[in-house]
C-alpha positions as CSV (number, residue, x, y, z in Angstrom):
1,M,34.9,2.2,4.9
2,T,36.9,0.5,2.1
3,Y,39.4,2.2,-0.1
4,D,36.7,2.8,-2.8
5,G,34.2,4.4,-0.4
6,R,32.0,1.3,0.3
7,I,30.8,1.0,3.9
8,V,31.2,-2.4,5.5
9,C,29.5,-3.4,8.7
10,N,30.9,-6.2,10.8
11,S,28.3,-6.3,13.6
12,A,24.7,-5.4,14.5
13,K,26.1,-2.3,16.3
14,D,27.7,-1.1,13.1
15,V,24.4,-1.5,11.3
16,L,22.5,0.5,13.9
17,V,25.1,3.3,14.0
18,L,25.0,3.5,10.2
19,L,21.2,3.6,10.1
20,K,21.1,6.3,12.8
21,S,23.6,8.5,11.1
22,S,22.6,8.1,7.4
23,D,20.6,10.8,5.7
24,F,19.8,8.4,2.9
25,V,17.7,6.3,5.3
26,M,15.6,9.4,6.1
27,D,15.1,10.1,2.4
28,Y,13.9,6.5,1.8
29,L,11.5,6.6,4.8
30,D,10.1,9.9,3.5
31,V,9.4,8.3,0.1
32,I,7.7,5.3,1.8
33,E,5.5,7.8,3.7
34,N,4.3,9.2,0.3
35,I,3.8,5.9,-1.5
36,D,0.2,4.9,-2.0
37,R,-0.9,3.1,1.1
38,T,-2.9,0.6,-1.0
39,L,0.3,-0.9,-2.2
40,D,1.6,-3.9,-0.2
41,C,5.0,-2.5,0.6
42,P,6.1,-3.4,4.2
43,I,9.3,-1.8,5.4
44,K,12.1,-4.3,5.5
45,L,15.8,-4.0,6.3
46,V,17.8,-5.8,3.7
47,L,21.5,-6.6,4.4
48,V,23.8,-7.3,1.5
49,R,26.8,-9.6,2.1
50,Y,30.0,-7.7,1.3
51,T,32.3,-9.1,-1.3
52,N,35.5,-7.6,-2.7
53,S,35.3,-9.7,-5.8
54,I,33.0,-7.3,-7.7
55,S,34.6,-5.2,-10.3
56,R,33.3,-1.6,-10.3
57,G,33.4,-1.8,-14.1
58,T,30.7,-4.5,-14.2
59,E,28.2,-2.7,-12.0
60,F,25.3,-0.9,-13.7
61,R,22.3,1.2,-12.8
62,C,19.2,0.4,-14.7
63,F,16.1,2.7,-15.2
64,V,12.5,1.5,-15.5
65,I,10.0,4.0,-16.6
66,N,6.3,3.1,-17.2
67,N,7.2,-0.5,-16.4
68,S,9.8,-0.6,-19.3
69,L,13.5,-0.9,-18.9
70,V,14.5,2.1,-20.9
71,A,18.1,2.9,-19.9
72,I,21.3,1.4,-18.4
73,A,24.4,3.3,-17.2
74,Q,27.6,2.3,-15.7
75,R,27.1,2.7,-12.0
76,Y,30.3,4.7,-11.2
77,A,30.5,7.6,-13.6
78,S,33.7,8.8,-11.8
79,D,35.6,5.9,-13.2
80,Y,36.7,5.1,-16.8
81,F,37.0,1.4,-17.8
82,D,38.5,0.9,-21.3
83,Y,36.7,-2.4,-22.0
84,L,33.2,-1.1,-21.4
85,L,32.7,0.7,-24.7
86,D,33.3,-2.5,-26.8
87,S,31.2,-4.7,-24.4
88,A,28.3,-2.3,-23.8
89,D,25.8,-4.0,-26.2
90,Q,26.6,-7.4,-24.8
91,Y,26.0,-6.1,-21.2
92,S,22.8,-4.5,-22.4
93,N,21.4,-7.7,-23.8
94,V,22.3,-9.7,-20.7
95,I,20.8,-7.2,-18.3
96,H,17.7,-6.8,-20.4
97,Q,17.0,-10.6,-20.4
98,F,17.6,-10.7,-16.6
99,W,15.1,-7.9,-16.0
100,K,12.4,-9.5,-18.2
101,K,12.8,-12.9,-16.5
102,T,13.4,-11.8,-12.9
103,I,12.1,-8.3,-12.1
104,S,9.5,-7.2,-14.7
105,G,6.0,-7.3,-13.3
106,T,7.1,-8.1,-9.7
107,Y,7.9,-4.6,-8.4
108,P,5.0,-2.5,-7.1
109,L,6.1,0.8,-8.7
110,D,6.1,1.6,-12.4
111,Q,9.2,3.9,-12.1
112,Y,12.3,2.6,-10.3
113,V,16.0,1.9,-10.5
114,F,17.9,-1.2,-9.8
115,D,21.6,-1.8,-9.5
116,I,23.3,-5.0,-10.7
117,F,26.7,-6.5,-11.4
118,V,27.6,-8.9,-14.2
119,T,29.9,-11.8,-13.5
120,G,32.6,-13.1,-15.7
121,D,30.2,-15.8,-17.1
122,D,27.5,-13.2,-17.9
123,K,25.3,-14.0,-14.9
124,V,23.5,-11.0,-13.4
125,K,23.3,-10.4,-9.7
126,L,20.9,-7.9,-8.1
127,I,22.5,-5.4,-5.7
128,D,19.7,-3.0,-4.9
129,I,16.2,-1.9,-6.1
130,H,14.3,1.2,-5.1
131,H,12.4,4.3,-6.2
132,I,14.0,6.9,-8.5
133,D,15.3,10.0,-6.9
134,K,15.8,12.3,-9.8
135,S,18.4,14.4,-8.0
136,K,20.7,11.5,-7.1
137,H,20.1,8.4,-9.3
138,C,20.3,9.4,-12.9
139,V,24.1,9.0,-13.4
140,L,24.7,9.5,-17.1
141,F,21.2,10.5,-18.0
142,E,19.0,13.5,-17.3
143,W,15.6,13.0,-15.6
144,E,13.7,14.6,-18.5
145,E,15.5,12.3,-20.9
146,L,14.5,9.2,-19.0
147,L,10.9,10.3,-19.0
148,A,11.0,10.9,-22.7
149,L,12.5,7.4,-23.2
150,G,9.6,6.0,-21.1
151,D,7.1,7.7,-23.4
152,N,8.7,6.3,-26.5
153,S,10.3,3.1,-25.2
154,N,11.8,0.6,-27.6
155,D,12.3,-3.1,-26.9
156,Q,16.0,-2.6,-26.3
157,P,17.2,-0.2,-23.6
158,I,19.8,2.5,-24.2
159,I,23.1,1.8,-22.5
160,R,25.6,4.6,-21.7
161,V,29.2,4.3,-20.4
162,I,32.2,6.6,-20.0
163,G,33.9,6.5,-23.4
164,D,37.2,8.0,-22.4
165,E,39.0,9.6,-19.4
166,K,37.7,13.1,-20.5
167,G,34.2,11.9,-19.9
168,I,34.7,11.1,-16.2
169,I,32.1,12.9,-13.9
170,P,33.3,13.9,-10.4
171,N,31.7,12.0,-7.6
172,I,29.5,14.6,-5.8
173,A,28.8,12.2,-3.0
174,L,32.4,12.9,-1.8
175,T,31.1,16.3,-0.5
176,A,29.0,14.4,2.1
177,R,32.0,12.8,3.7
178,F,33.4,15.7,5.7
179,P,31.7,18.3,7.9
180,L,30.5,21.3,6.0
181,D,32.4,23.6,8.4
182,L,35.6,22.4,6.8
183,K,34.6,24.1,3.6
184,D,35.2,27.5,5.2
185,G,39.0,27.2,5.3
186,S,41.9,26.5,7.6
187,V,40.5,28.3,10.6
188,A,37.4,26.1,10.6
189,I,39.6,23.0,10.1
190,E,41.7,23.9,13.1
191,A,38.6,24.5,15.3
192,F,37.1,21.3,14.2
193,V,40.3,19.3,15.0
194,N,40.7,21.0,18.4
195,A,37.1,20.2,19.2
196,Q,37.5,16.5,18.3
197,M,40.7,16.3,20.4
198,E,39.0,17.9,23.4
199,A,36.1,15.5,23.1
200,M,38.5,12.6,23.1
201,N,40.6,14.1,25.9
202,I,43.7,14.3,23.7
203,Q,46.2,17.0,24.6
């Protein structure tokens, strides 16, 4: 895991261990089970090459409702980037053009999200694309708000970024990075550590 919480796999074994231990994988498989079987959506494993050259401030989550790109949000709401507010409209235009030329009309669902990053020369690179999980993916929007935008979509999507440090939203995903037993206090922490040491034969 990198300093900013990204998981990097260096071998096929790493990938298999991650797939086996990830609750997100089970969530996605459950969604696939519920998708209309008439859709041509074979299950595929897509690996993304890791790069440390992507700035978190140029990553965005984009929302498509009723086959219209209605909203864009900075991907990491737990960070504040002072240049985003002034550049938001420019990013919105670039991303919207990318969606119209590259994604629109090609994805089998009419509601989905896709994550992208914008390079220094305003080129857009796709990171991920998948169904919308309203409990996890909405970032700076509410689910009901996105649905309303889909019903009254304009040609240009709404873009939302953190305007100042007071607007930072804590990263709730951090709660999934330690055993729930640790939330019960120091006694549980000591028991957990002792159990791990015993399992590794450490005295």
